[in-house]
TIMITOR-78515 format. One record per residue: residue in three letters; x, y, z of N, C-alpha, C in turn. Coordinates in pm, whole numbers, padded with zeros to 5 digits, always signed. Example, Ala and Ser with C-alpha at 12.3 -4.5 7.8 and 13.67 -1.06 7.14 Angstrom:
BEGIN
ALA+01319-00569+00780+01230-00450+00780+01320-00330+00780 SER+01285-00225+00708+01367-00106+00714+01290+00003+00787 
END
This chain:
BEGIN
MET+06694+03134+07686+06807+03196+07800+06856+03303+07722 ALA+06845+03442+07812+06907+03535+07750+07081+03545+07762 ARG+07111+03585+07634+07251+03566+07614+07327+03752+07635 ASP+07448+03742+07696+07502+03884+07728+07539+03948+07588 ALA+07520+04047+07568+07548+04139+07438+07690+04149+07453 ALA+07767+04134+07317+07895+04178+07292+07930+04311+07295 SER+08037+04357+07308+08049+04511+07371+08139+04553+07216 PRO+08078+04662+07183+08122+04731+07059+08287+04695+07022 GLU+08373+04684+07112+08493+04630+07109+08507+04497+07079 PHE+08426+04421+07114+08407+04280+07060+08386+04249+06915 GLU+08279+04364+06899+08237+04354+06766+08352+04375+06666 LEU+08407+04501+06685+08506+04560+06603+08626+04460+06591 ILE+08658+04386+06695+08782+04284+06679+08741+04143+06575 ALA+08613+04123+06602+08544+04026+06515+08526+04051+06373 ALA+08497+04181+06335+08492+04243+06212+08646+04236+06160 CYS+08740+04271+06231+08888+04260+06184+08938+04122+06137 CYS+08863+03983+06226+08888+03880+06216+08827+03832+06078 ARG+08761+03889+06019+08711+03801+05907+08810+03819+05767 TRP+08782+03713+05701+08893+03677+05604+08794+03620+05482 PRO+08846+03670+05348+08926+03802+05340+08858+03917+05411 ILE+08961+04010+05416+08920+04136+05468+08810+04212+05452 ASP+08729+04252+05585+08603+04342+05511+08618+04469+05562 LEU+08676+04564+05490+08674+04681+05523+08547+04777+05541 GLY+08433+04748+05472+08319+04797+05499+08304+04745+05676 GLY+08304+04640+05693+08224+04602+05809+08357+04658+05938 ILE+08478+04674+05919+08558+04729+05988+08511+04857+06040 ARG+08480+04927+05934+08466+05107+05949+08334+05098+06028 SER+08230+05000+05972+08094+05033+06068+08089+04998+06194 ALA+08208+04894+06217+08222+04851+06380+08307+04936+06436 CYS+08347+05045+06397+08450+05131+06454+08370+05226+06507 THR+08294+05238+06604+08204+05335+06646+08274+05431+06725 PRO+08223+05551+06775+08260+05634+06889+08285+05581+07025 ALA+08176+05466+07028+08167+05407+07180+08286+05327+07184 ILE+08399+05301+07109+08474+05225+07114+08601+05269+07263 ASP+08599+05176+07311+08714+05186+07436+08873+05134+07369 ARG+08957+05215+07325+09069+05165+07286+09171+05092+07405 GLN+09154+05099+07529+09226+05002+07648+09139+04881+07638 ARG+09023+04888+07595+08961+04776+07616+08958+04673+07499 LEU+08971+04759+07382+09011+04709+07242+09133+04622+07259 VAL+09225+04675+07302+09377+04616+07316+09377+04498+07418 LYS+09316+04506+07530+09273+04395+07629+09209+04236+07554 LEU+09117+04315+07464+09018+04187+07406+09101+04135+07286 ALA+09180+04216+07215+09296+04156+07114+09373+04050+07175 ARG+09431+04100+07290+09533+04014+07355+09494+03874+07426 ARG+09329+03916+07488+09315+03795+07530+09244+03661+07428 HIS+09224+03734+07342+09153+03671+07213+09273+03601+07114 ARG+09374+03639+07139+09518+03640+07101+09513+03676+06932 VAL+09423+03767+06871+09407+03816+06759+09499+03928+06719 VAL+09594+03996+06772+09681+04119+06769+09716+04152+06624 GLY+09755+04040+06565+09798+04070+06428+09689+04068+06311 LEU+09566+04015+06335+09463+04033+06253+09374+04161+06281 VAL+09382+04234+06424+09326+04327+06446+09417+04468+06382 HIS+09554+04420+06423+09644+04539+06344+09611+04561+06199 HIS+09625+04454+06139+09619+04421+05988+09440+04474+05951 GLY+09377+04455+06040+09239+04522+05980+09222+04656+06012 LEU+09242+04726+06104+09266+04865+06115+09345+04924+06044 ALA+09486+04879+06018+09564+04930+05922+09490+04942+05796 ALA+09443+04851+05731+09367+04831+05597+09263+04931+05580 ALA+09167+04963+05684+09052+05026+05685+09096+05181+05728 GLY+09241+05229+05763+09277+05357+05793+09207+05390+05895 ILE+09209+05291+06014+09170+05321+06145+09302+05334+06251 ALA+09294+05470+06323+09417+05483+06386+09454+05372+06508 ILE+09563+05324+06492+09615+05191+06575+09628+05239+06695 PRO+09609+05180+06821+09680+05206+06944+09830+05179+06939 PRO+09915+05269+06989+10037+05225+07011+10104+05098+07049 VAL+10041+05087+07164+10068+04953+07226+10047+04814+07128 LEU+09928+04850+07052+09896+04722+06953+10004+04733+06854 THR+10057+04830+06781+10160+04808+06718+10311+04757+06774 ASP+10314+04768+06906+10424+04719+06966+10405+04561+06998 ASP+10287+04547+07039+10268+04390+07033+10255+04327+06883 ARG+10213+04371+06807+10222+04319+06641+10368+04313+06614 ARG+10469+04402+06648+10614+04386+06620+10676+04264+06683 ARG+10654+04266+06847+10666+04147+06875+10632+03992+06853 LEU+10487+04002+06793+10432+03865+06730+10505+03835+06607 VAL+10536+03945+06526+10629+03891+06413+10764+03847+06424 VAL+10819+03895+06535+10924+03848+06545+10925+03709+06620 ARG+10825+03640+06699+10778+03531+06739+10791+03477+06643 ASN+10694+03511+06554+10625+03401+06450+10750+03366+06373 LEU+10838+03437+06322+10947+03400+06232+11055+03313+06314 LEU+11043+03345+06446+11159+03257+06513+11086+03106+06507 LEU+10959+03119+06542+10896+02947+06533+10898+02912+06392 ALA+10852+02957+06299+10859+02917+06141+11043+02860+06123 ALA+11125+02952+06152+11242+02911+06141+11289+02748+06207 GLU+11230+02750+06345+11227+02660+06444+11196+02540+06385 ALA+11064+02562+06328+10975+02440+06251+11050+02386+06156 VAL+11129+02472+06072+11176+02426+05945+11317+02349+06001 ARG+11368+02395+06130+11474+02303+06163+11476+02200+06197 VAL+11333+02174+06310+11318+02066+06336+11258+01951+06244 HIS+11204+02012+06138+11171+01940+06030+11271+01861+05956 ALA+11383+01921+05940+11508+01887+05888+11544+01760+05971 LEU+11561+01821+06100+11652+01704+06183+11566+01564+06202 LEU+11422+01570+06196+11315+01456+06232+11359+01388+06089 THR+11341+01464+05979+11335+01405+05831+11500+01308+05854 GLU+11603+01374+05852+11706+01313+05880+11731+01192+05965 ALA+11641+01182+06049+11662+01088+06141+11556+00958+06110 GLY+11470+00998+05997+11373+00885+05965+11224+00891+06033 VAL+11210+00999+06105+11102+01014+06190+10986+01062+06118 ARG+10862+00995+06089+10750+01067+06050+10669+01156+06134 HIS+10636+01277+06068+10565+01364+06160+10509+01483+06096 LEU+10423+01546+06128+10354+01664+06108+10354+01776+06207 PHE+10292+01884+06147+10263+02013+06209+10124+02033+06244 LEU+10058+02041+06335+09956+02098+06381+09921+02263+06364 LYS+09854+02331+06331+09831+02472+06381+09972+02548+06324 GLY+09991+02635+06407+10118+02694+06393+10123+02765+06260 ALA+10272+02775+06215+10339+02815+06134+10263+02759+05989 ALA+10246+02649+05985+10185+02577+05850+10035+02632+05839 VAL+09947+02646+05954+09812+02680+05924+09828+02860+05896 GLY+09919+02945+05954+09923+03076+05929+09964+03087+05771 GLU+10031+03000+05713+10088+03012+05568+09942+02989+05477 ILE+09885+02873+05527+09789+02843+05456+09624+02922+05437 ALA+09629+02977+05592+09510+03056+05610+09528+03179+05529 TYR+09658+03269+05550+09703+03408+05541+09765+03406+05449 GLY+09859+03336+05420+09974+03357+05314+10092+03441+05379 THR+10076+03434+05501+10213+03524+05562+10227+03466+05716 GLN+10335+03475+05748+10388+03473+05900+10367+03590+05990 THR+10274+03707+05905+10281+03836+06001+10137+03857+06069 ILE+10042+03737+06080+09905+03811+06096+09856+03689+06210 LYS+09867+03540+06181+09835+03463+06275+09908+03459+06424 GLN+09902+03475+06538+09946+03472+06677+09996+03341+06687 THR+10138+03294+06695+10161+03164+06702+10242+03179+06828 LEU+10213+03069+06933+10246+03059+07059+10376+02979+07065 ASP+10343+02834+06975+10445+02729+06989+10436+02643+06856 ASN+10516+02574+06834+10524+02463+06721+10431+02339+06802 ASP+10314+02283+06712+10242+02142+06748+10308+02059+06692 LEU+10361+01981+06720+10430+01848+06644+10369+01746+06680 LEU+10336+01671+06589+10283+01525+06597+10360+01426+06566 VAL+10372+01355+06626+10443+01212+06576+10397+01084+06644 ASP+10436+00934+06579+10390+00810+06610+10432+00796+06773 PRO+10342+00742+06860+10381+00734+07025+10482+00640+07024 ALA+10544+00565+06902+10659+00486+06944+10768+00553+06925 ASP+10771+00678+06855+10891+00774+06846+10885+00872+06923 VAL+10819+00891+07048+10820+00992+07141+10977+00964+07190 PRO+11018+00860+07258+11140+00868+07332+11263+00930+07221 ALA+11248+00887+07106+11359+00911+07014+11359+01046+06984 VAL+11237+01147+06970+11213+01256+06943+11260+01326+07042 LEU+11210+01315+07192+11301+01368+07278+11448+01369+07299 ASP+11488+01273+07280+11657+01272+07277+11688+01363+07154 LEU+11623+01364+07026+11661+01432+06911+11639+01598+06954 LEU+11523+01623+07004+11532+01784+07052+11608+01832+07143 SER+11610+01714+07275+11712+01791+07345+11859+01793+07306 ALA+11891+01727+07184+12044+01764+07151+12028+01918+07063 ALA+11888+01933+07036+11866+02049+06950+11845+02161+07018 GLY+11833+02177+07179+11849+02254+07261+11739+02281+07339 TYR+11623+02193+07320+11508+02197+07386+11515+02101+07518 GLU+11446+02164+07620+11408+02093+07741+11291+02073+07791 LEU+11273+01941+07846+11102+01935+07913+11066+02017+08020 VAL+10956+02086+07979+10900+02205+08126+10760+02142+08163 GLU+10693+02085+08077+10564+02031+08128+10565+01883+08063 PRO+10569+01747+08129+10553+01802+08283+10680+01798+08364 VAL+10687+01822+08505+10817+01893+08557+10877+01748+08585 ALA+10818+01656+08620+10887+01520+08655+10984+01484+08550 SER+11109+01418+08598+11208+01361+08531+11126+01224+08470 LEU+11158+01222+08322+11107+01114+08295+11186+00959+08289 ASP+11203+00907+08340+11264+00746+08319+11189+00699+08223 ARG+11212+00572+08200+11153+00502+08107+10993+00446+08160 ARG+10998+00391+08278+10859+00371+08344+10766+00515+08330 ARG+10808+00594+08351+10701+00748+08369+10690+00776+08205 LEU+10774+00747+08136+10779+00789+08008+10667+00694+07901 THR+10662+00566+07958+10558+00501+07929+10428+00497+07945 VAL+10424+00564+08071+10269+00609+08126+10222+00719+08082 LEU+10326+00825+08080+10306+00947+07972+10239+00914+07843 VAL+10292+00854+07769+10260+00805+07646+10154+00753+07627 ASP+10129+00665+07726+09998+00556+07726+09847+00670+07749 LEU+09913+00758+07871+09735+00814+07935+09738+00964+07901 LEU+09858+00982+07832+09821+01154+07800+09856+01176+07650 LYS+09863+01319+07585+09882+01305+07459+09962+01429+07418 GLU+10047+01481+07496+10163+01570+07477+10257+01605+07597 CYS+10358+01702+07548+10423+01770+07674+10493+01873+07605 LEU+10547+01952+07686+10593+02082+07644+10733+02105+07649 LEU+10810+02141+07536+10946+02176+07535+10960+02302+07521 VAL+11065+02378+07575+11097+02482+07533+11260+02507+07531 HIS+11305+02587+07416+11476+02595+07404+11534+02665+07479 ARG+11610+02613+07534+11700+02686+07622+11761+02830+07617 GLU+11781+02874+07516+11827+03006+07467+11744+03070+07427 HIS+11659+03091+07301+11579+03175+07279+11422+03130+07299 ARG+11396+03034+07381+11267+03023+07450+11158+02993+07348 ALA+11173+02947+07230+11107+02881+07156+11039+02767+07198 GLN+10907+02724+07198+10830+02632+07244+10777+02520+07128 ILE+10781+02407+07155+10751+02289+07090+10637+02205+07206 ASP+10518+02204+07100+10406+02104+07185+10415+01980+07118 LEU+10480+01876+07174+10489+01754+07114+10355+01684+07150 HIS+10323+01610+07062+10191+01549+07060+10233+01403+07020 TRP+10179+01322+07083+10166+01195+06991+10023+01114+06988 ARG+09910+01185+07032+09800+01211+06972+09737+01348+06957 ALA+09668+01367+06847+09626+01512+06824+09494+01553+06935 LEU+09438+01466+06965+09296+01516+07046+09314+01427+07208 ALA+09301+01488+07296+09304+01426+07437+09196+01304+07450 ALA+09081+01352+07431+08950+01212+07434+08983+01132+07300 ARG+08974+00992+07316+08977+00913+07241+08849+00888+07218 GLY+08792+00794+07089+08685+00761+07075+08600+00818+06953 LEU+08657+00939+06937+08558+01009+06809+08673+00983+06688 VAL+08763+01109+06649+08801+01115+06522+08903+00995+06531 ASP+08945+00929+06418+09077+00849+06413+09196+00894+06428 ALA+09304+00850+06489+09443+00921+06459+09489+00962+06330 PRO+09566+01089+06313+09577+01062+06159+09721+00971+06131 ASP+09699+00961+06002+09779+00856+05939+09893+00939+05903 LEU+10023+00904+05965+10168+00981+05926+10223+00980+05758 THR+10145+00862+05707+10221+00842+05567+10092+00866+05466 ARG+09976+00876+05506+09882+00925+05412+09816+01051+05448 ASP+09790+01085+05546+09678+01208+05576+09798+01327+05580 VAL+09885+01359+05509+10015+01443+05491+10006+01522+05399 ARG+10010+01642+05365+10064+01743+05280+10169+01851+05332 LYS+10234+01877+05197+10354+01971+05235+10300+02113+05200 ILE+10320+02193+05295+10325+02353+05268+10439+02457+05275 GLY+10461+02528+05195+10561+02620+05173+10571+02706+05295 VAL+10708+02706+05372+10682+02803+05479+10835+02829+05506 GLU+10846+02965+05471+11010+03025+05464+11078+02952+05368 GLY+11033+02916+05253+11082+02847+05135+11090+02703+05152 TYR+11074+02634+05260+11078+02532+05301+10930+02400+05294 GLY+10913+02294+05251+10774+02222+05266+10773+02182+05406 LEU+10674+02230+05499+10616+02162+05612+10526+02074+05615 PRO+10531+01947+05675+10410+01859+05655+10289+01900+05732 THR+10201+01915+05698+10068+01947+05812+09970+01847+05751 LEU+09839+01856+05788+09735+01761+05752+09666+01793+05637 VAL+09630+01712+05525+09544+01693+05425+09416+01784+05466 PRO+09381+01903+05370+09252+01993+05421+09147+01932+05495 SER+09094+01819+05445+08986+01769+05507+09017+01755+05673 LYS+09106+01667+05690+09170+01617+05807+09211+01758+05904 LEU+09279+01819+05867+09314+01969+05939+09174+02029+05982 MET+09084+02059+05886+08955+02125+05940+08875+02073+06051 ILE+08876+01936+06052+08812+01844+06146+08887+01853+06284 TYR+09015+01853+06264+09104+01852+06390+09080+02034+06472 LEU+09068+02129+06368+09040+02242+06421+08936+02266+06473 ALA+08817+02205+06421+08684+02178+06472+08683+02151+06591 MET+08730+02010+06611+08749+01919+06747+08827+02032+06856 HIS+08945+02053+06820+09010+02136+06907+08946+02264+06947 GLY+08873+02360+06885+08800+02475+06911+08664+02424+06990 ALA+08604+02335+06958+08442+02279+07030+08518+02242+07160 ARG+08639+02164+07172+08688+02127+07325+08674+02221+07407 HIS+08723+02343+07348+08752+02475+07429+08644+02563+07425 GLY+08539+02540+07386+08393+02610+07371+08425+02729+07280 TRP+08545+02721+07202+08573+02834+07092+08582+02981+07195 HIS+08630+02981+07296+08658+03072+07384+08754+03200+07343 ARG+08852+03151+07245+08920+03261+07196+08902+03268+07068 LEU+08864+03394+07032+08835+03416+06883+08942+03374+06781 LYS+09057+03364+06820+09168+03331+06719+09146+03180+06682 TRP+09114+03080+06732+09042+02952+06682+08979+02963+06565 LEU+08880+03039+06599+08764+03053+06466+08819+03120+06381 ALA+08922+03259+06408+08919+03309+06288+09016+03230+06192 ASP+09103+03127+06229+09161+03053+06147+09113+02966+06101 PHE+09012+02886+06145+08899+02810+06106+08853+02866+05979 ASN+08763+02976+05979+08721+03065+05908+08791+03116+05776 ALA+08903+03138+05804+08991+03189+05686+08997+03101+05598 LEU+09019+02945+05672+09065+02828+05567+08937+02793+05492 LEU+08796+02805+05562+08685+02767+05538+08616+02862+05400 ALA+08664+03010+05400+08642+03115+05322+08718+03066+05180 GLY+08807+02995+05184+08841+02972+05066+08818+02825+05012 MET+08718+02763+05074+08693+02633+05017+08566+02637+04931 PRO+08576+02561+04818+08460+02542+04706+08336+02484+04811 ALA+08197+02510+04766+08095+02503+04860+08104+02321+04858 GLU+08107+02257+04761+08103+02128+04744+08232+02036+04829 ASP+08321+02102+04859+08423+02051+04945+08367+02105+05111 VAL+08287+02186+05126+08243+02217+05249+08159+02126+05284 ILE+08064+02055+05221+07978+01963+05226+08041+01839+05255 ALA+08145+01816+05143+08193+01643+05165+08277+01672+05324 MET+08328+01813+05358+08380+01786+05478+08334+01766+05597 ARG+08196+01837+05592+08107+01820+05672+08046+01667+05678 ASP+08010+01631+05569+07990+01433+05606+08091+01369+05618 LEU+08201+01375+05595+08347+01335+05693+08316+01330+05842 ALA+08328+01475+05850+08332+01508+05991+08218+01405+06084 ARG+08109+01396+06032+07990+01313+06078+08023+01179+06076 LYS+08087+01128+05985+08103+00963+05958+08208+00940+06054 GLU+08323+01039+06105+08449+01015+06217+08391+01057+06343 GLY+08249+01085+06364+08227+01139+06498+08227+01254+06550 ALA+08264+01333+06445+08319+01481+06499+08208+01589+06434 GLY+08072+01515+06395+07970+01631+06356+07938+01725+06419 GLN+07914+01694+06563+07860+01829+06636+07949+01967+06648 ALA+08104+01914+06634+08193+01971+06658+08210+02069+06519 MET+08184+01995+06393+08211+02073+06301+08094+02155+06258 GLU+07958+02118+06283+07849+02192+06283+07870+02339+06347 LEU+07910+02325+06476+07937+02421+06568+08032+02531+06523 ALA+08133+02492+06448+08233+02562+06376+08172+02625+06250 LEU+08125+02534+06204+08051+02607+06074+07956+02706+06106 LEU+07833+02712+06209+07743+02792+06250+07829+02914+06322 GLN+07934+02901+06391+07979+03034+06449+08051+03117+06338 SER+08100+03043+06250+08185+03101+06155+08061+03182+06060 ARG+07957+03126+06058+07826+03213+05990+07791+03326+06083 ARG+07773+03301+06205+07706+03408+06279+07820+03507+06291 LEU+07941+03495+06327+08029+03598+06364+08103+03645+06247 PHE+08141+03578+06136+08162+03634+06030+08102+03630+05896 SER+07977+03602+05882+07888+03603+05761+07928+03533+05676 THR+07991+03393+05704+08060+03320+05598+07943+03197+05545 PRO+07947+03216+05424+07840+03086+05381+07843+02966+05421 ILE+07751+02874+05455+07757+02757+05516+07650+02682+05428 PRO+07657+02537+05468+07556+02447+05362+07428+02483+05487 GLU+07334+02446+05408+07184+02465+05452+07167+02346+05619 GLY+07073+02367+05688+07026+02290+05752+07158+02255+05865 ILE+07270+02338+05880+07346+02390+05965+07294+02449+06117 GLY+07315+02341+06233+07275+02436+06335+07162+02409+06389 ARG+07076+02316+06312+06930+02299+06368+06895+02204+06458 SER+07004+02114+06495+07002+02052+06634+07019+02092+06741 ARG+06929+02041+06868+06933+02107+06995+07062+02123+07035 ARG+07141+01997+07019+07283+02008+07085+07354+02113+07061 VAL+07364+02137+06896+07473+02223+06855+07436+02381+06899 ARG+07252+02426+06901+07250+02522+06949+07286+02564+07108 TRP+07286+02454+07204+07331+02450+07298+07495+02477+07320 LEU+07569+02416+07219+07699+02434+07243+07740+02578+07167 ALA+07658+02640+07066+07660+02760+07054+07649+02879+07126 PHE+07524+02853+07212+07519+02934+07353+07627+02933+07438 LEU+07675+02798+07476+07807+02799+07579+07921+02873+07524 SER+07939+02866+07382+08058+02916+07331+08032+03070+07304 ASP+07875+03121+07287+07887+03267+07306+07927+03312+07459 GLU+07916+03259+07527+07894+03270+07686+08054+03293+07744 MET+08113+03220+07665+08253+03183+07693+08322+03292+07633 MET+08288+03318+07513+08376+03423+07431+08355+03549+07423 ARG+08232+03603+07464+08206+03740+07473+08077+03773+07590 GLY+08033+03884+07581+07958+03921+07684+08048+03951+07842 ARG+07997+03900+07960+08071+03923+08064+08194+03869+08077 ASP+08222+03777+07973+08367+03660+08013+08446+03696+07902 GLU+08397+03850+07840+08490+03889+07709+08657+03920+07767 LEU+08673+03967+07875+08830+03948+07927+08856+03859+08034 VAL+08788+03739+08018+08856+03623+08125+08984+03564+08032 ASN+09052+03514+08109+09157+03432+08042+09135+03282+08097 GLN+09188+03207+08024+09137+03085+08073+09199+03022+08217 SER+09335+03084+08222+09398+03066+08345+09337+03082+08460 ASP+09260+03196+08475+09209+03280+08602+09037+03260+08563 ALA+09012+03187+08479+08842+03197+08463+08755+03166+08590 PRO+08631+03227+08632+08578+03182+08735+08494+03056+08716 GLN+08425+02989+08820+08376+02864+08819+08291+02840+08734 ARG+08161+02937+08706+08091+02919+08604+08169+02917+08446 TYR+08235+02964+08460+08330+02952+08294+08363+02786+08295 LYS+08409+02747+08410+08503+02612+08395+08379+02527+08378 MET+08253+02540+08448+08162+02468+08430+08099+02493+08304 MET+08103+02576+08241+08045+02574+08093+08122+02490+07986 ALA+08282+02549+07993+08350+02479+07922+08336+02292+07957 HIS+08321+02255+08075+08299+02106+08075+08182+02068+08003 ALA+08054+02140+07990+07912+02108+07970+07935+02110+07818 SER+08003+02179+07785+08066+02192+07605+08117+02079+07574 GLY+08223+02025+07676+08289+01898+07626+08213+01796+07613 LEU+08141+01776+07705+08024+01660+07735+07908+01640+07605 LEU+07903+01759+07546+07776+01780+07439+07847+01746+07323 LEU+07970+01729+07302+08010+01707+07208+07985+01573+07120 SER+07962+01467+07239+07926+01333+07175+07883+01257+07265 SER+07806+01153+07247+07753+01048+07337+07824+00913+07312 ARG+07916+00915+07263+07978+00760+07251+08068+00737+07381 PRO+08009+00626+07437+08102+00586+07581+08257+00599+07591 ARG+08313+00591+07491+08465+00592+07510+08484+00723+07518 TYR+08426+00819+07418+08480+00940+07432+08434+01007+07576 LEU+08329+00986+07640+08276+01031+07753+08347+00969+07875 PHE+08400+00863+07866+08517+00810+07950+08657+00877+07954 ASP+08697+00882+07865+08812+00958+07874+08821+01110+07863 TYR+08683+01193+07868+08673+01306+07888+08640+01355+08057 VAL+08599+01236+08122+08595+01231+08255+08706+01208+08323 TRP+08777+01103+08249+08920+01043+08307+09041+01174+08309 ALA+09020+01283+08204+09116+01371+08190+09070+01480+08298 GLY+08946+01500+08332+08869+01600+08442+08952+01517+08577 LEU+08942+01403+08586+08958+01347+08723+09124+01326+08750 VAL+09169+01255+08655+09334+01226+08681+09439+01335+08669 ALA+09485+01364+08764+09618+01485+08718+09712+01422+08651 THR+09808+01487+08589+09941+01433+08534+10050+01413+08645 ASP+10061+01482+08740+10141+01483+08843+10128+01368+08924 HIS+09985+01307+08949+09954+01196+09017+10004+01095+08949 ILE+09964+01108+08809+10025+00948+08726+10184+00930+08724 LEU+10256+01036+08733+10382+01041+08693+10448+01030+08847 ALA+10387+01069+08950+10453+01072+09103+10436+00904+09128 LEU+10338+00823+09040+10357+00680+09098+10340+00597+08947 PRO+10422+00567+08865+10420+00509+08736+10386+00358+08767 LEU+10279+00337+08714+10208+00190+08754+10219+00121+08605 PRO+10210-00014+08625+10197-00130+08505+10074-00090+08451 ARG+10083-00136+08328+09940-00122+08226+09779-00174+08295 VAL+09860-00297+08375+09700-00353+08405+09665-00290+08544 MET+09715-00191+08587+09722-00129+08723+09646+00032+08689 TYR+09638+00069+08577+09582+00205+08527+09474+00256+08602 GLY+09376+00164+08610+09239+00196+08682+09256+00258+08796 PHE+09373+00228+08906+09400+00241+09021+09397+00442+09029 TYR+09438+00453+08888+09460+00618+08883+09307+00708+08907 PHE+09228+00636+08879+09109+00669+08839+09031+00682+08983 ILE+09098+00586+09053+09027+00569+09202+09081+00671+09302 ALA+09211+00695+09280+09341+00776+09379+09334+00931+09350 SER+09306+00935+09193+09369+01075+09174+09237+01183+09243 PRO+09088+01166+09238+09033+01223+09306+09069+01287+09453 PRO+09043+01171+09507+09105+01235+09687+09238+01291+09671 PHE+09339+01260+09589+09482+01354+09592+09422+01500+09564 ARG+09352+01530+09484+09285+01635+09443+09214+01694+09541 ILE+09145+01669+09623+09081+01689+09712+09160+01742+09853 ALA+09264+01650+09856+09359+01685+09960+09436+01814+09931 GLY+09483+01818+09800+09557+01940+09749+09511+02064+09783 ALA+09361+02072+09734+09264+02158+09741+09268+02208+09863 ALA+09235+02123+09983+09225+02135+10105+09357+02212+10138 GLY+09441+02157+10135+09611+02211+10169+09606+02369+10124 ARG+09579+02365+09990+09612+02524+09958+09518+02628+10031 PHE+09376+02563+10038+09260+02653+10162+09318+02683+10240 VAL+09374+02588+10332+09431+02631+10457+09561+02691+10456 SER+09657+02679+10369+09777+02781+10372+09719+02883+10322 GLN+09605+02921+10262+09587+03053+10226+09538+03142+10359 GLY+09440+03057+10413+09433+03099+10570+09488+03152+10627 ILE+09606+03081+10647+09716+03102+10747+09789+03214+10721 SER+09800+03234+10603+09886+03349+10523+09808+03475+10569 ARG+09664+03485+10528+09604+03585+10559+09568+03596+10681 LEU+09585+03524+10787+09574+03558+10936+09729+03602+10988 SER+09846+03559+10926+09954+03610+10962+09985+03759+10917 ARG+09925+03762+10795+09941+03904+10734+09844+04018+10825 SER+09726+03976+10876+09650+04036+10954+09715+04061+11078 ALA+09766+03967+11164+09839+03976+11277+09968+04090+11283 MET+10039+04093+11158+10144+04204+11139+10100+04324+11113 ARG+09996+04324+11075+09928+04493+11066+09885+04539+11201 GLY+09850+04459+11261+09791+04484+11386+09649+04582+11418 GLY+09622+04612+11511+09485+04647+11555+09531+04811+11530 PRO+09408+04887+11531+09422+05038+11514+09470+05109+11617 GLU+09564+05184+11582+09615+05288+11717+09522+05374+11786 ASN+09531+05381+11924+09436+05448+12019+09495+05606+12011 
END
């Protein structure tokens, strides 16, 4: 199947995302064909403003002023989130709650050694499911409020939420820092084991404090699964994975690949390694990418990451984009539990679950009832939009004689 060619602008931002920095590659990719406005749009879409700014500056290439403004805001946001991660870590430690931080400030520090390059939107905080009620109370007292899901969480709804979903989003009432509170690292169960919050943790120095995050092999497997689950449609995720990969000895990479295969994340890990080599020329073990399934996953990733979908955001993606994302998710594994959980997540909506909190023995009802609710909701939106268009047309009236 033919693959859409990447634009010159994509090639340039990909060159800027190589780590360690490749000055020759950046200068070679900066051709006269570069559209600077498109370059900025792509950097924003892929959330790699910090890497692009850093790469262009190091290579002595003029930086679009709006990109400099974006990078300044990125640094302010990153430092706020790093400070909040330290504060939340102290609160949870004092309360005796085991926890760790996925991605965010911890990964930024490990991968780039600074909080000024990786674009961080929130703090991904992982806790034990049994600790979720206590953590929500602690975060509320620390100034955070629940924004997703929007339903008010009484005891029954909170039980259902923790049983059937993996996270919720909280936002600080004043400075708007975000915490993505996880009680499972990944949505679909049946593949990688849940991290052990006593064994799979290491401390990383951030702003002079030790933040807990995953040990290297578990962190890389998590990043590979997270990126593959979304088809690696953002270059940011692959850039972070590759920056960590580039610093690993060859024998550690092989051991990590073998561990991923053992835990059921082999396809995701091979895809991450293959794409790191293809986009960033990073050395990887022999034999990666030979399976047909991994080649299909790479094709779908390319389709969503570059070419005609380069400027498409996930929130307003065309139907073909969504279908490719689902195909990518289904190709990751043939394990029945994983496939069931994947289909469940696609069919069962959070608002339907929380609108009718059921006892555990009746959870199967959601699988039956949610699709009709989705169809009814879509039909209602379609009718509402049609009525709205007709009303606007009637208000405009016909042409004057």
